[in-house]
C-alpha positions in Angstrom: -31.0 31.0 52.5 -29.0 28.4 50.7 -27.1 29.3 47.6 -28.4 27.8 44.4 -25.6 26.3 42.3 -25.9 26.6 38.7 -23.9 24.4 36.5 -22.4 25.9 33.4 -22.6 23.9 30.3 -19.5 21.9 29.6 -17.8 22.9 26.4 -18.8 20.6 23.6 -15.7 19.0 22.1 -15.9 18.9 18.3 -15.2 15.5 16.8 -11.9 15.4 15.0 -12.0 16.1 11.3 -12.6 13.0 9.2 -9.5 12.2 7.3 -9.9 10.2 4.1 -9.2 6.5 4.6 -5.9 5.3 3.2 -6.4 3.7 -0.2 -4.3 1.4 -2.4 -5.2 0.9 -6.0 -4.3 -1.8 -8.5 -2.1 0.8 -10.2 -0.2 1.3 -7.0 0.4 -2.4 -6.8 1.7 -2.5 -10.4 4.1 0.3 -9.4 5.3 -1.8 -6.5 6.0 -4.7 -8.8 8.0 -2.4 -11.1 9.9 -1.1 -8.0 10.8 -4.6 -7.0 12.1 -5.3 -10.5 14.2 -2.2 -10.6 15.7 -2.5 -7.1 16.5 -6.2 -7.8 18.4 -5.1 -11.0 20.3 -2.5 -9.1 21.4 -5.0 -6.4 19.4 -3.4 -3.6 18.7 -6.7 -1.9 21.1 -9.1 -0.2 21.3 -12.6 -1.7 19.6 -14.1 1.4 16.7 -11.7 0.9 16.0 -12.5 -2.7 13.9 -15.6 -2.0 11.5 -13.6 0.1 11.5 -10.7 -2.4 11.0 -13.0 -5.3 8.2 -14.9 -3.6 6.4 -11.7 -2.8 6.9 -10.4 -6.4 5.5 -13.7 -7.8 2.4 -13.5 -5.6 1.9 -9.8 -6.5 2.2 -10.5 -10.2 -0.2 -13.5 -10.0 -2.7 -11.3 -8.1 -2.4 -8.4 -10.6 -2.8 -10.8 -13.6 -6.0 -12.3 -11.9 -7.5 -8.8 -11.6 -6.6 -7.9 -15.2 -4.4 -5.0 -14.0 -1.4 -6.7 -15.5 -1.4 -9.0 -18.5 0.8 -12.1 -18.6 2.4 -10.9 -21.7 3.2 -7.5 -20.1 4.9 -9.1 -17.1 7.1 -11.4 -19.2 8.0 -8.5 -21.5 9.2 -6.5 -18.5 11.2 -9.4 -17.3 12.8 -9.9 -20.8 13.8 -6.3 -21.1 15.7 -6.5 -17.8 
């Protein structure tokens, strides 16, 4: 008689635990703008980097103002206090 082969059930792999998707809020972006201001004041950037940093900062502030997360008066007050 021929042997009957029985297949054992393969172990079922559990799907990896769902990690929350990374998130970035408008408040996080306001904090980034403040960090750029502070690091610029402290001289953390080289002169040749300032054009790129300033361009990014201007785009960020414009975006935050358009969303209402940052008012134009608040951004000019922060600049004046520097």
